[in-house]
C-alpha positions, -999 to 999 in steps of 0.1 A, spaced: -44 -186 -101 -39 -155 -79 -63 -145 -51 -82 -122 -74 -119 -118 -69 -119 -87 -89 -98 -77 -119 -99 -59 -152 -80 -55 -184 -84 -29 -211 -85 -45 -246 -65 -31 -276 -84 -10 -301 -80 -34 -330 -110 -58 -330 -92 -89 -340 -65 -83 -314 -92 -77 -288 -108 -110 -297 -76 -129 -293 -68 -112 -259 -103 -119 -247 -99 -156 -255 -66 -157 -235 -83 -143 -204 -113 -166 -208 -89 -195 -207 -75 -182 -174 -109 -173 -158 -140 -187 -172 -161 -162 -153 -148 -132 -172 -173 -105 -179 -176 -77 -204 -175 -47 -181 -178 -20 -207 -182 -17 -245 -170 10 -269 -183 15 -304 -202 -18 -300 -171 -38 -291 -158 -52 -258 -135 -25 -243 -129 -35 -207 -133 -71 -194 -128 -88 -161 -146 -95 -129 -163 -68 -107 -190 -68 -81 -194 -31 -87 -210 -14 -117 -185 2 -139 -194 38 -148 -186 48 -184 -195 76 -208 -190 80 -245 -188 114 -262 -173 131 -292 -141 137 -272 -137 100 -265 -147 75 -238 -140 74 -201 -146 48 -174 -140 46 -136 -134 12 -119 -134 8 -81 -148 27 -52 -157 62 -63 -185 88 -63 -184 97 -100 -215 95 -121 -219 97 -159 -224 135 -158 -191 139 -138 -173 118 -164 -188 137 -193 -178 170 -177 -142 157 -173 -137 148 -209 -116 174 -226 -109 168 -263 -72 171 -271 -61 172 -234 -58 136 -221 -37 146 -191 -62 173 -181 -90 147 -185 -71 123 -163 -65 149 -136 -102 158 -136 -113 121 -135 -91 114 -105 -104 144 -83 -132 125 -67 -133 107 -33 -124 70 -31 -99 46 -46 -103 37 -82 -88 34 -117 -96 57 -147 -95 46 -183 -96 70 -212 -99 62 -249 -95 89 -275 -94 86 -313 -57 81 -311 -50 59 -281 -57 45 -247 -48 60 -213 -50 41 -180 -41 53 -145 -45 43 -109 -43 63 -77 -15 83 -62 -6 59 -33 -4 27 -53 -36 9 -40 -48 8 -76 -17 -4 -97 -15 -4 -134 5 -30 -154 8 -37 -191 20 -65 -213 19 -75 -249 -6 -103 -255 -3 -117 -290 16 -86 -300 -10 -61 -288 -7 -39 -257 -31 -48 -229 -34 -28 -196 -46 -44 -164 -45 -42 -126 -29 -76 -118 6 -85 -130 3 -122 -128 -29 -123 -149 -12 -104 -176 18 -127 -174 -5 -157 -177 -23 -142 -207 11 -134 -224 21 -170 -218 53 -161 -199 48 -166 -161 84 -163 -151 96 -145 -120 119 -116 -126 148 -123 -102 162 -87 -104 128 -73 -93 126 -99 -65 161 -89 -53 149 -54 -44 123 -68 -20 150 -83 0 162 -48 10 150 -35 43 129 -20 56 116 -13 20 133 -9 -13 142 26 -26 112 42 -43 131 48 -75 136 10 -78 100 0 -71 88 27 -95 113 19 -123 86 2 -144 96 -34 -136 71 -60 -121 75 -93 -104 71 -111 -137 92 -109 -169 74 -94 -198 51 -73 -176 57 -37 -169 43 -13 -142 31 23 -143 42 42 -112 14 56 -89 5 91 -98 14 85 -135 -6 74 -165 3 48 -190 -8 53 -226 -3 39 -260 -13 57 -292 -18 36 -323 8 9 -325 35 29 -308 53 19 -277 37 24 -242 47 58 -227 43 71 -191 36 106 -179 33 118 -143 0 136 -137 3 142 -99 28 158 -76 29 160 -38 17 194 -26 36 221 -7 30 220 31 19 256 36 -15 254 52 -18 264 89 -35 241 114 -68 261 118 -74 260 81 -60 225 76 -81 206 102 -115 211 86 -100 202 52 -87 169 65 -120 163 83 -140 168 51 -116 146 31 -118 117 56 -156 121 59 -160 117 21 -135 88 20 -156 69 46 -189 79 30 -180 67 -5 -172 33 10 -202 29 34 -230 44 14 -257 18 9 -239 -9 29 -263 -28 53 -235 -33 78 -200 -17 79 -170 -31 98 -141 -12 113 -108 -26 125 -108 -7 157 -73 -12 172 -78 17 196 -52 38 179 -59 73 167 -63 64 131 -88 36 134 -107 54 161 -112 84 137 -126 61 110 -149 43 134 -163 76 146 -168 89 111 -185 56 101 -208 59 131 -216 94 120 -223 82 85 -243 49 90 -255 50 126 -250 25 154 -270 -5 142 -251 -6 109 -216 -5 125 -195 -34 138 -162 -28 154 -135 -55 157 -105 -54 180 -76 -78 185 -60 -75 219 -22 -71 217 3 -95 233 22 -67 251 5 -60 285 19 -25 283 -1 -17 252 -33 0 263 -49 2 228 -77 -22 238 -88 0 267 -90 30 243 -109 9 218 -135 1 245 -137 38 253 -143 47 217 -169 20 211 -187 29 243 -195 63 228 -214 46 199 -248 35 212 -261 6 190 -228 -3 174 -214 -37 182 -178 -43 194 -161 -77 192 -129 -80 212 -106 -111 206 -82 -117 235 -47 -131 229 -50 -167 220 -84 -165 204 -70 -155 170 -44 -178 153 -9 -164 158 12 -148 130 27 -173 106 0 -200 114 -6 -221 83 22 -206 63 27 -239 44 -4 -230 24 -1 -192 19 -23 -169 -1 -12 -167 -38 -6 -130 -44 7 -108 -71 39 -98 -53 58 -105 -20 37 -95 10 35 -101 48 -2 -111 43 8 -143 26 27 -157 56 -2 -156 81 -31 -171 63 -49 -187 92 -48 -155 112 -61 -134 84 -87 -160 74 -101 -161 109 -104 -124 110 -121 -120 76 -144 -150 81 -156 -136 114 -163 -102 98 -181 -118 69 -201 -140 93 -216 -109 110 -228 -96 76 -200 -72 70 -188 -67 34 -169 -35 37 -142 -34 64 -124 -1 71 -88 -1 81 -67 26 97 -35 14 81 -17 43 65 -25 69 91 9 68 107 26 72 73 4 101 64 15 120 95 51 109 93 73 139 91 111 134 89 132 158 110 144 180 81 110 196 83 125 217 110 146 235 84 115 247 67 97 254 100 125 276 110 120 298 80 83 303 89 84 303 127 118 302 145 101 299 179 82 268 170 112 252 153 133 259 185 105 244 207 102 213 185 140 207 187 139 209 225 109 186 226 124 159 204 156 161 223 137 156 256 116 128 241 145 108 228 169 116 256 195 133 233 208 168 230 194 197 210 226 197 190 221 161 179 185 168 169 197 199 149 223 178 131 196 152 121 174 180 110 198 193 83 185 188 48 201 158 31 222 158 0 204 160 -34 181 131 -41 200 117 -70 233 117 -50 216 101 -20 201 74 -43 234 67 -61 251 58 -28 222 43 -8 234 7 -10 269 14 2 266 43 26 276 32 62 265 62 82 229 63 97 224 100 90 190 109 76 184 103 39 154 108 17 139 74 26 143 46 53 173 24 47 179 6 25 198 -21 44 214 -49 24 212 -85 38 247 -99 43 236 -132 27 229 -116 -7 252 -130 -34 277 -109 -52 257 -112 -84 225 -100 -66 244 -70 -52 257 -62 -87 222 -64 -101 209 -40 -74 239 -16 -78 233 -15 -116 195 -8 -110 203 20 -85 229 35 -109 204 36 -138 176 50 -116 199 77 -101 208 91 -136 172 103 -140 159 103 -105 137 131 -92 121 133 -58 84 134 -53 89 168 -38 119 191 -34 113 193 3 128 160 17 102 156 44 74 157 18 91 131 -3 98 109 27 61 109 37 50 100 2 76 73 -1 63 57 32 27 60 20 35 42 -12 56 15 5 27 6 28 1 8 0 20 -19 -20 13 -43 9 -22 -30 17 -34 -37 -18 -21 -72 -16 -39 -77 17 -71 -64 0 -66 -90 -27 -63 -118 -1 -95 -107 17 -116 -104 -14 -123 -142 -19 -138 -141 17 -164 -116 6 -146 -87 24 -137 -55 7 -111 -37 28 -111 1 26 -80 22 34 -92 58 35 -58 72 45 -45 62 11 -71 83 -8 -57 112 -29 -79 138 -13 -69 126 22 -32 126 13 -34 160 -2 -53 174 28 -26 161 52 5 169 31 -7 204 23 -6 210 61 26 226 76 48 198 88 51 213 123 13 211 125 11 174 113 36 162 139 48 174 173 69 161 202 43 175 225 11 159 211 2 127 193 -9 136 157 -20 172 163 -36 175 128 -58 144 131 -67 154 167 -78 189 156 -97 174 126 -116 150 149 -127 174 176 -165 171 181 -165 136 163 -142 115 185 -148 117 223 -128 145 240 -114 121 265 -98 101 237 -83 131 221 -64 138 253 -46 105 250 -8 107 252 2 70 249 7 50 217 5 12 216 31 -10 199 28 -45 184 63 -57 181 58 -81 210 32 -100 189 55 -105 160 85 -114 183 66 -140 202 51 -156 170 85 -156 152 103 -172 181 81 -202 179 87 -205 142 125 -203 139 130 -239 130 102 -237 105 118 -207 89 151 -226 87 134 -255 69 118 -231 45 152 -215 37 171 -248 33 190 -261 3 157 -262 -17 154 -224 -13 140 -207 -44 159 -175 -37 191 -195 -38 180 -211 -71 176 -176 -86 212 -168 -74 200 -141 -50 212 -155 -16 242 -174 -4 228 -205 15 258 -208 38 257 -172 49 219 -174 53 222 -206 73 247 -189 97 223 -160 102 194 -185 109 213 -204 135 220 -171 155 186 -156 149 178 -156 186 208 -132 191 201 -111 160 199 -73 163 167 -55 152 180 -49 117 190 -85 110 157 -97 125 139 -75 100 160 -87 70 154 -123 79 117 -118 80 118 -101 46 138 -130 32 111 -155 46 84 -133 30 101 -133 -4 108 -171 -3 72 -178 4 61 -157 -25 87 -171 -49 74 -207 -41 38 -197 -48 48 -178 -80 67 -208 -93 41 -234 -80 69 -248 -60 56 -267 -29 64 -254 6 76 -278 32 47 -294 51 45 -279 86 23 -286 115 -11 -291 98 -26 -289 64 -46 -257 55 -75 -256 31 -71 -239 -2 -85 -204 -2 -86 -192 -39 
């Protein structure tokens, strides 16, 4: 079974179908609970350590699952008879990260968040539609746990697959479909499941003086909803701007004695993050601060012969000993909620075409930013200006994204195709891209807004799997930068105020004035962690080669050419940065494919205890 400490499914309205579905899930997890009833019958079942909030009124029933601030009155106020989309929008306005479920007289509506931290899947179980938040559980209940090779193929693209592919509705398992973030899946009567988008990325029109307090309030609420009532709160304090902001806000919310900061020292001696983490923690009297020097924490990839069993391919599965050490230590201190700053970089990411829109508002600022980027990157203003030109229409970019050779800016990063992909895998991907391009629409007509949202969702896919892996250790990881209110606060801000060649994260810096120490806000450096991965991977090259040998699952699916992959593996030490990334993604997908198929991994250095 997957690493799933918490899960839920929404039962079909027909009572006999609901009974059959319940029996299926009870056979998978004997600890299944009735989380909510409707009209006297089980409505939502699963496992949850948190109390589900639900209301029933003449207009229907509504429920929230996850971390939220909504009470029964807020849910009742949101119910709008005859307007399910309006009800969904109202239900999702609160702080936190959660799912919303709505049942009307005619059907069922289920949605997650806008980033993808709260995914929604559906499958037919004994002929009835069942919605849930974990794809493998639905596949097990449907009795068809088969990996979908075409979906797996897209995860071999680097650095991430095109958004239109990941949000096409497919899932890692045949027979299980996905609802894209920011959309709601619904079924009325016995009709087919339909999907409607209920959220769009905002325009970036808010100036910095107005935007900073809006982001501050959104982050403050995001931290408060996760920490309220917790006896001890943990924070992954890397020393970077994003984690430092969360630590300061948590300190403001819970006080020193209820805050524990945790820092992993980086392998790169030029990375000064740990010094800045010490500075931040020193400004929090009463809060604890544990620093783990290099070598104290297991390296990346340690114990990868017994990975976490997760819903989809994820970097988290490949370093189980490292993650387990971290989460066990946090749990041992009494922490149950652990705040993570992951997602902050993506939130402030602003692709260069933002300058085209800045120029329309403020020609002087646009000109200064071009000069600044040119100086920072050691290039000419003309080169920056060329990169800042708005790209071709989204559908056209998507249609040619797998074959385009130039490195000019597109709507998203990459995608890069591994040279060891088979011809049939390339055909599958080309067909998927062609189908997606026919109806593709960007998340915003301003490319830099779409690019930011695409990056947020790409990271959220991995973060939610990391949260799944941490849950069995008693740790609930919170990612405030993925909350809808925080995303909207940041993306509503003018791009030239979110990013700058002259200052690190000007929007976050302005939002944190008076909360984060002024000395820290003056920081101009930014730590990097590539040295950690490079050192760990160098020691594992032979292990990776054994993993990707003739018994390779990816080869059995017809996705990779073993001979071409073997050639790449033998020259890994001399690989360029792109090939190195693609090899790591291939390892990640192979590990997941073996766990998904219950196919044993080769025994490596030492056995690792089961974790789920």
